[in-house]
C-alpha atoms as an extended CHARMM CRD file, in Angstrom:
* protein
*
       192  EXT
         1         1  MET       CA           -200.6130000000      109.9780000000       -6.1670000000  PROA      1               0.0000000000
         2         2  ASP       CA           -200.4520000000      107.9720000000       -9.3830000000  PROA      2               0.0000000000
         3         3  ILE       CA           -199.8890000000      104.3520000000       -8.6060000000  PROA      3               0.0000000000
         4         4  GLN       CA           -198.7880000000      103.6560000000      -12.2510000000  PROA      4               0.0000000000
         5         5  ARG       CA           -195.9300000000      106.0200000000      -11.8610000000  PROA      5               0.0000000000
         6         6  GLN       CA           -194.8330000000      104.1420000000       -8.7250000000  PROA      6               0.0000000000
         7         7  ILE       CA           -195.3780000000      100.6850000000       -9.8960000000  PROA      7               0.0000000000
         8         8  PRO       CA           -195.2900000000      100.2480000000      -13.7560000000  PROA      8               0.0000000000
         9         9  ALA       CA           -197.2950000000       97.5210000000      -15.4700000000  PROA      9               0.0000000000
        10        10  SER       CA           -194.0820000000       95.6820000000      -16.5080000000  PROA      10              0.0000000000
        11        11  PHE       CA           -190.2840000000       95.9470000000      -16.7180000000  PROA      11              0.0000000000
        12        12  ASP       CA           -187.8800000000       95.6080000000      -19.4440000000  PROA      12              0.0000000000
        13        13  ARG       CA           -186.0300000000       92.2420000000      -19.4610000000  PROA      13              0.0000000000
        14        14  VAL       CA           -182.3420000000       91.7280000000      -19.8050000000  PROA      14              0.0000000000
        15        15  GLN       CA           -180.8170000000       89.5380000000      -22.5300000000  PROA      15              0.0000000000
        16        16  ARG       CA           -181.5780000000       85.8530000000      -22.3060000000  PROA      16              0.0000000000
        17        17  ASN       CA           -177.8270000000       85.1940000000      -21.2620000000  PROA      17              0.0000000000
        18        18  GLN       CA           -177.7750000000       87.8910000000      -18.6500000000  PROA      18              0.0000000000
        19        19  TYR       CA           -179.0630000000       87.8280000000      -14.9730000000  PROA      19              0.0000000000
        20        20  GLY       CA           -181.9780000000       89.9260000000      -13.9400000000  PROA      20              0.0000000000
        21        21  TYR       CA           -184.7490000000       89.6750000000      -11.2740000000  PROA      21              0.0000000000
        22        22  ASN       CA           -187.1040000000       86.7750000000      -11.2140000000  PROA      22              0.0000000000
        23        23  ALA       CA           -189.9960000000       88.1470000000      -13.0970000000  PROA      23              0.0000000000
        24        24  LYS       CA           -192.6440000000       86.1080000000      -11.2280000000  PROA      24              0.0000000000
        25        25  GLN       CA           -191.3820000000       87.1590000000       -7.8210000000  PROA      25              0.0000000000
        26        26  VAL       CA           -191.3070000000       90.8350000000       -8.9050000000  PROA      26              0.0000000000
        27        27  ASP       CA           -194.7640000000       90.7080000000      -10.3520000000  PROA      27              0.0000000000
        28        28  GLN       CA           -196.1350000000       88.9850000000       -7.2250000000  PROA      28              0.0000000000
        29        29  PHE       CA           -194.6100000000       91.5880000000       -5.0180000000  PROA      29              0.0000000000
        30        30  MET       CA           -195.6900000000       94.4120000000       -7.1970000000  PROA      30              0.0000000000
        31        31  GLN       CA           -199.2370000000       93.1690000000       -7.3750000000  PROA      31              0.0000000000
        32        32  ARG       CA           -199.3450000000       92.9230000000       -3.5870000000  PROA      32              0.0000000000
        33        33  ALA       CA           -197.9090000000       96.3910000000       -3.3960000000  PROA      33              0.0000000000
        34        34  ARG       CA           -200.3890000000       97.7980000000       -5.8500000000  PROA      34              0.0000000000
        35        35  VAL       CA           -203.3670000000       96.3860000000       -3.8540000000  PROA      35              0.0000000000
        36        36  SER       CA           -201.9060000000       97.6130000000       -0.6280000000  PROA      36              0.0000000000
        37        37  PHE       CA           -201.1700000000      101.0570000000       -2.1510000000  PROA      37              0.0000000000
        38        38  GLU       CA           -204.6730000000      101.4720000000       -3.5910000000  PROA      38              0.0000000000
        39        39  SER       CA           -206.6160000000      100.2210000000       -0.5970000000  PROA      39              0.0000000000
        40        40  PRO       CA           -204.4180000000       99.8000000000        2.4360000000  PROA      40              0.0000000000
        41        41  SER       CA           -207.3440000000       98.9410000000        4.7820000000  PROA      41              0.0000000000
        42        42  SER       CA           -208.4820000000       96.0220000000        2.5670000000  PROA      42              0.0000000000
        43        43  ALA       CA           -205.0070000000       94.4590000000        2.1260000000  PROA      43              0.0000000000
        44        44  ALA       CA           -204.4180000000       91.2880000000        4.3660000000  PROA      44              0.0000000000
        45        45  ARG       CA           -200.9580000000       92.5680000000        5.3200000000  PROA      45              0.0000000000
        46        46  PRO       CA           -200.3140000000       96.0430000000        3.9370000000  PROA      46              0.0000000000
        47        47  VAL       CA           -196.8690000000       96.7650000000        2.2250000000  PROA      47              0.0000000000
        48        48  LYS       CA           -194.8630000000       99.2080000000        4.2770000000  PROA      48              0.0000000000
        49        49  SER       CA           -191.9070000000      101.1930000000        3.2330000000  PROA      49              0.0000000000
        50        50  GLY       CA           -189.6900000000       98.7770000000        5.1930000000  PROA      50              0.0000000000
        51        51  ASP       CA           -191.0120000000       95.8680000000        3.2250000000  PROA      51              0.0000000000
        52        52  VAL       CA           -190.0470000000       97.5690000000        0.0230000000  PROA      52              0.0000000000
        53        53  ARG       CA           -186.5650000000       98.4190000000        1.3480000000  PROA      53              0.0000000000
        54        54  SER       CA           -185.9500000000       94.7970000000        2.3670000000  PROA      54              0.0000000000
        55        55  VAL       CA           -187.4230000000       92.8570000000       -0.4670000000  PROA      55              0.0000000000
        56        56  SER       CA           -185.1120000000       90.7040000000       -2.6330000000  PROA      56              0.0000000000
        57        57  PHE       CA           -185.5120000000       88.6530000000       -5.8120000000  PROA      57              0.0000000000
        58        58  ASP       CA           -183.7460000000       85.6910000000       -7.1050000000  PROA      58              0.0000000000
        59        59  PRO       CA           -181.4080000000       86.3110000000       -9.9120000000  PROA      59              0.0000000000
        60        60  VAL       CA           -182.4810000000       84.5100000000      -13.1340000000  PROA      60              0.0000000000
        61        61  LYS       CA           -181.3350000000       84.5990000000      -16.8460000000  PROA      61              0.0000000000
        62        62  GLY       CA           -183.5270000000       86.7880000000      -18.9000000000  PROA      62              0.0000000000
        63        63  GLY       CA           -185.2870000000       88.3030000000      -15.8610000000  PROA      63              0.0000000000
        64        64  TYR       CA           -186.3590000000       91.8110000000      -15.3110000000  PROA      64              0.0000000000
        65        65  SER       CA           -183.7680000000       94.6610000000      -15.4500000000  PROA      65              0.0000000000
        66        66  ALA       CA           -182.5550000000       95.1620000000      -11.8870000000  PROA      66              0.0000000000
        67        67  ALA       CA           -181.9990000000       98.9400000000      -12.4350000000  PROA      67              0.0000000000
        68        68  ASP       CA           -185.5220000000       99.4070000000      -13.6520000000  PROA      68              0.0000000000
        69        69  VAL       CA           -187.0700000000       97.2960000000      -10.8260000000  PROA      69              0.0000000000
        70        70  ASP       CA           -184.7820000000       99.0150000000       -8.1900000000  PROA      70              0.0000000000
        71        71  ALA       CA           -185.8420000000      102.5250000000       -9.5560000000  PROA      71              0.0000000000
        72        72  ALA       CA           -189.6110000000      101.6110000000       -9.1630000000  PROA      72              0.0000000000
        73        73  LEU       CA           -188.9840000000      100.2150000000       -5.7340000000  PROA      73              0.0000000000
        74        74  ASP       CA           -187.3470000000      103.4490000000       -4.6260000000  PROA      74              0.0000000000
        75        75  ARG       CA           -190.3160000000      105.5260000000       -5.8920000000  PROA      75              0.0000000000
        76        76  LEU       CA           -192.6430000000      103.1320000000       -4.2200000000  PROA      76              0.0000000000
        77        77  GLU       CA           -190.7650000000      103.2800000000       -0.9780000000  PROA      77              0.0000000000
        78        78  ASP       CA           -190.6860000000      107.0460000000       -0.9830000000  PROA      78              0.0000000000
        79        79  ALA       CA           -194.5200000000      107.1970000000       -1.6110000000  PROA      79              0.0000000000
        80        80  LEU       CA           -195.2380000000      104.7930000000        1.0990000000  PROA      80              0.0000000000
        81        81  ALA       CA           -192.9990000000      106.5520000000        3.6840000000  PROA      81              0.0000000000
        82        82  LEU       CA           -194.7750000000      109.7540000000        2.7690000000  PROA      82              0.0000000000
        83        83  ARG       CA           -198.1990000000      108.0790000000        3.3850000000  PROA      83              0.0000000000
        84        84  GLU       CA           -196.9210000000      106.5280000000        6.5540000000  PROA      84              0.0000000000
        85        85  ARG       CA           -195.7440000000      109.8270000000        7.8570000000  PROA      85              0.0000000000
        86        86  ASP       CA           -199.1050000000      111.3710000000        6.9600000000  PROA      86              0.0000000000
        87        87  GLU       CA           -201.0920000000      108.7270000000        8.7950000000  PROA      87              0.0000000000
        88        88  LEU       CA           -198.9390000000      109.0020000000       11.8370000000  PROA      88              0.0000000000
        89        89  VAL       CA           -199.4630000000      112.8020000000       11.8350000000  PROA      89              0.0000000000
        90        90  ALA       CA           -203.2380000000      112.3100000000       11.2640000000  PROA      90              0.0000000000
        91        91  GLU       CA           -203.5350000000      109.7010000000       14.1500000000  PROA      91              0.0000000000
        92        92  ARG       CA           -201.1930000000      111.0730000000       16.7120000000  PROA      92              0.0000000000
        93        93  GLY       CA           -200.2590000000      114.5640000000       15.5760000000  PROA      93              0.0000000000
        94        94  GLU       CA           -197.2550000000      116.3050000000       14.1600000000  PROA      94              0.0000000000
        95        95  GLU       CA           -195.4750000000      116.3080000000       17.5670000000  PROA      95              0.0000000000
        96        96  ALA       CA           -195.4660000000      112.3770000000       17.5920000000  PROA      96              0.0000000000
        97        97  TRP       CA           -193.9740000000      112.3100000000       14.2210000000  PROA      97              0.0000000000
        98        98  LEU       CA           -191.2470000000      114.8390000000       15.1870000000  PROA      98              0.0000000000
        99        99  ARG       CA           -190.5560000000      112.8680000000       18.2970000000  PROA      99              0.0000000000
       100       100  GLU       CA           -190.1300000000      109.6380000000       16.2350000000  PROA      100             0.0000000000
       101       101  ILE       CA           -187.9340000000      111.2860000000       13.7470000000  PROA      101             0.0000000000
       102       102  GLY       CA           -185.8420000000      112.8130000000       16.6330000000  PROA      102             0.0000000000
       103       103  ARG       CA           -185.5050000000      109.5240000000       18.2560000000  PROA      103             0.0000000000
       104       104  LEU       CA           -184.2870000000      107.8110000000       15.2130000000  PROA      104             0.0000000000
       105       105  ALA       CA           -182.0000000000      110.6970000000       14.4010000000  PROA      105             0.0000000000
       106       106  GLY       CA           -180.3620000000      110.4780000000       17.8430000000  PROA      106             0.0000000000
       107       107  ILE       CA           -179.6990000000      106.7900000000       17.4720000000  PROA      107             0.0000000000
       108       108  LEU       CA           -178.0110000000      107.2660000000       14.1370000000  PROA      108             0.0000000000
       109       109  ARG       CA           -176.0510000000      110.3270000000       15.3320000000  PROA      109             0.0000000000
       110       110  GLY       CA           -174.5960000000      108.2660000000       18.1030000000  PROA      110             0.0000000000
       111       111  ARG       CA           -172.9420000000      105.9640000000       15.6240000000  PROA      111             0.0000000000
       112       112  LEU       CA           -171.9540000000      108.6990000000       13.2120000000  PROA      112             0.0000000000
       113       113  HSD       CA           -170.0040000000      110.6230000000       15.9870000000  PROA      113             0.0000000000
       114       114  ARG       CA           -167.7560000000      107.6240000000       16.6890000000  PROA      114             0.0000000000
       115       115  PRO       CA           -164.1630000000      108.0740000000       15.5090000000  PROA      115             0.0000000000
       116       116  ASP       CA           -163.1910000000      107.0630000000       12.0280000000  PROA      116             0.0000000000
       117       117  GLY       CA           -162.3660000000      103.4320000000       11.8970000000  PROA      117             0.0000000000
       118       118  GLN       CA           -164.4430000000      102.6100000000       14.9310000000  PROA      118             0.0000000000
       119       119  ARG       CA           -167.9460000000      103.1450000000       13.8640000000  PROA      119             0.0000000000
       120       120  PHE       CA           -168.8990000000       99.5590000000       13.1800000000  PROA      120             0.0000000000
       121       121  ARG       CA           -167.7600000000       96.1500000000       14.1790000000  PROA      121             0.0000000000
       122       122  ARG       CA           -164.9790000000       94.2860000000       12.3880000000  PROA      122             0.0000000000
       123       123  PRO       CA           -165.7440000000       90.6960000000       11.1150000000  PROA      123             0.0000000000
       124       124  ALA       CA           -164.8120000000       87.9700000000       13.5290000000  PROA      124             0.0000000000
       125       125  LYS       CA           -163.4450000000       85.7440000000       10.8080000000  PROA      125             0.0000000000
       126       126  ALA       CA           -160.2700000000       86.5070000000        9.1850000000  PROA      126             0.0000000000
       127       127  LYS       CA           -161.2740000000       86.0440000000        5.6550000000  PROA      127             0.0000000000
       128       128  ALA       CA           -164.8040000000       87.4190000000        5.7860000000  PROA      128             0.0000000000
       129       129  ARG       CA           -165.8490000000       89.9470000000        3.2990000000  PROA      129             0.0000000000
       130       130  SER       CA           -166.1540000000       93.4200000000        4.6720000000  PROA      130             0.0000000000
       131       131  TYR       CA           -166.5040000000       97.0860000000        3.6120000000  PROA      131             0.0000000000
       132       132  ASN       CA           -163.5690000000       99.5790000000        3.1130000000  PROA      132             0.0000000000
       133       133  THR       CA           -163.5260000000      101.6850000000        6.3920000000  PROA      133             0.0000000000
       134       134  THR       CA           -162.5270000000      104.8880000000        4.6100000000  PROA      134             0.0000000000
       135       135  ASP       CA           -165.4360000000      104.5410000000        2.1010000000  PROA      135             0.0000000000
       136       136  VAL       CA           -167.9810000000      103.9080000000        4.7870000000  PROA      136             0.0000000000
       137       137  ASP       CA           -166.5480000000      106.6860000000        7.0660000000  PROA      137             0.0000000000
       138       138  ASP       CA           -166.6630000000      109.1780000000        4.0780000000  PROA      138             0.0000000000
       139       139  LEU       CA           -170.2970000000      108.3890000000        3.7270000000  PROA      139             0.0000000000
       140       140  CYS       CA           -170.8730000000      108.8540000000        7.4100000000  PROA      140             0.0000000000
       141       141  HSD       CA           -169.2910000000      112.3460000000        7.1300000000  PROA      141             0.0000000000
       142       142  ASP       CA           -171.5980000000      113.1350000000        4.3480000000  PROA      142             0.0000000000
       143       143  LEU       CA           -174.5200000000      112.0750000000        6.6160000000  PROA      143             0.0000000000
       144       144  ILE       CA           -173.4610000000      114.2080000000        9.5020000000  PROA      144             0.0000000000
       145       145  GLY       CA           -173.3720000000      117.1800000000        7.0430000000  PROA      145             0.0000000000
       146       146  TYR       CA           -176.9050000000      116.3480000000        5.9570000000  PROA      146             0.0000000000
       147       147  LEU       CA           -178.3240000000      115.8290000000        9.5110000000  PROA      147             0.0000000000
       148       148  GLU       CA           -176.4770000000      118.5850000000       11.2870000000  PROA      148             0.0000000000
       149       149  GLU       CA           -175.4270000000      121.2100000000        8.7040000000  PROA      149             0.0000000000
       150       150  ASP       CA           -178.2510000000      121.1110000000        6.2090000000  PROA      150             0.0000000000
       151       151  GLN       CA           -175.7500000000      119.9640000000        3.4800000000  PROA      151             0.0000000000
       152       152  PRO       CA           -177.6160000000      118.4670000000        0.5970000000  PROA      152             0.0000000000
       153       153  LEU       CA           -177.6050000000      114.6650000000        0.2360000000  PROA      153             0.0000000000
       154       154  SER       CA           -180.0950000000      112.4530000000       -1.6970000000  PROA      154             0.0000000000
       155       155  VAL       CA           -181.4940000000      109.4330000000       -0.2520000000  PROA      155             0.0000000000
       156       156  ASP       CA           -180.6100000000      107.7570000000       -3.5010000000  PROA      156             0.0000000000
       157       157  ASN       CA           -176.9340000000      108.4480000000       -2.7430000000  PROA      157             0.0000000000
       158       158  VAL       CA           -177.3460000000      106.4090000000        0.4550000000  PROA      158             0.0000000000
       159       159  ARG       CA           -179.4040000000      103.7690000000       -1.4060000000  PROA      159             0.0000000000
       160       160  ARG       CA           -176.7920000000      103.3850000000       -4.1740000000  PROA      160             0.0000000000
       161       161  ALA       CA           -173.6480000000      103.7540000000       -1.9630000000  PROA      161             0.0000000000
       162       162  VAL       CA           -171.0010000000      101.2960000000       -3.0210000000  PROA      162             0.0000000000
       163       163  PHE       CA           -168.0450000000      100.4870000000       -0.8990000000  PROA      163             0.0000000000
       164       164  ARG       CA           -164.7970000000       98.9490000000       -2.0240000000  PROA      164             0.0000000000
       165       165  PRO       CA           -164.2440000000       95.3770000000       -0.6370000000  PROA      165             0.0000000000
       166       166  ALA       CA           -162.0070000000       94.7020000000        2.2020000000  PROA      166             0.0000000000
       167       167  VAL       CA           -161.1960000000       91.3800000000        3.9840000000  PROA      167             0.0000000000
       168       168  GLY       CA           -161.7760000000       90.4980000000        7.6360000000  PROA      168             0.0000000000
       169       169  LYS       CA           -160.6020000000       93.0190000000       10.1420000000  PROA      169             0.0000000000
       170       170  ASP       CA           -159.4900000000       95.3760000000        7.5510000000  PROA      170             0.0000000000
       171       171  GLY       CA           -162.9870000000       96.4930000000        6.9700000000  PROA      171             0.0000000000
       172       172  TYR       CA           -166.3740000000       96.9550000000        8.6480000000  PROA      172             0.0000000000
       173       173  GLU       CA           -168.8790000000       94.2240000000        8.9920000000  PROA      173             0.0000000000
       174       174  GLU       CA           -171.1510000000       94.3240000000        6.0210000000  PROA      174             0.0000000000
       175       175  ASN       CA           -174.4020000000       93.2840000000        7.7530000000  PROA      175             0.0000000000
       176       176  GLN       CA           -173.9330000000       95.9290000000       10.4060000000  PROA      176             0.0000000000
       177       177  VAL       CA           -173.2640000000       98.7280000000        7.9780000000  PROA      177             0.0000000000
       178       178  ASP       CA           -176.2220000000       97.5320000000        5.7920000000  PROA      178             0.0000000000
       179       179  ALA       CA           -178.6790000000       97.5020000000        8.7380000000  PROA      179             0.0000000000
       180       180  PHE       CA           -177.4870000000      101.1560000000        9.6310000000  PROA      180             0.0000000000
       181       181  LEU       CA           -177.8500000000      102.3590000000        6.1840000000  PROA      181             0.0000000000
       182       182  ASP       CA           -181.4740000000      100.9850000000        6.0730000000  PROA      182             0.0000000000
       183       183  ARG       CA           -182.3670000000      103.0830000000        9.1320000000  PROA      183             0.0000000000
       184       184  VAL       CA           -180.6690000000      106.1240000000        7.5000000000  PROA      184             0.0000000000
       185       185  VAL       CA           -182.8240000000      105.5220000000        4.3890000000  PROA      185             0.0000000000
       186       186  GLU       CA           -185.8420000000      105.2240000000        6.6110000000  PROA      186             0.0000000000
       187       187  LEU       CA           -185.0660000000      108.5680000000        8.3030000000  PROA      187             0.0000000000
       188       188  MET       CA           -184.2500000000      110.3840000000        5.0350000000  PROA      188             0.0000000000
       189       189  ALA       CA           -187.4470000000      109.0010000000        3.3090000000  PROA      189             0.0000000000
       190       190  ALA       CA           -189.5510000000      110.2620000000        6.2480000000  PROA      190             0.0000000000
       191       191  ILE       CA           -187.8540000000      113.6880000000        6.2430000000  PROA      191             0.0000000000
       192       192  ASP       CA           -187.6550000000      114.3440000000        2.6000000000  PROA      192             0.0000000000
């Protein structure tokens, strides 16, 4: 697998008056990922697919293009998930990998099969930002189709999902939905 395709040497910058990702933070993370990718056994703390999924960078004027960095992170996450799957299969066998996938899919299905409007918590604070329940429920229906009916759905559709804003109990709690979707991406990256 070509590391340069996964992690480019540099990224385009946005205009000086626009916000992008902090270039120093991106470069440091990408360098750590590059070392980890090329020789995982020599890295002090190897970068895992979950690390890539959860990394964040400060916004700065004139920084790296968020779209370019995010696209590279998506490719890197997919490559690392594939390697992690291959390592698990090599160490413990394909049955262990299938059990892990089945366990995670079972957890996700439990929430997906809750009734519309009841899949996630509602924010406790009346004016807290939340996600539109219909938008989230629509994505959940797509996920059920993907997991149970072999309907096509790209992991990028889940990564890039955007929900209309809601306020307070009119929507789902953002943190809970985001955590759930992180697990969905983990599963889809492992399967695909």
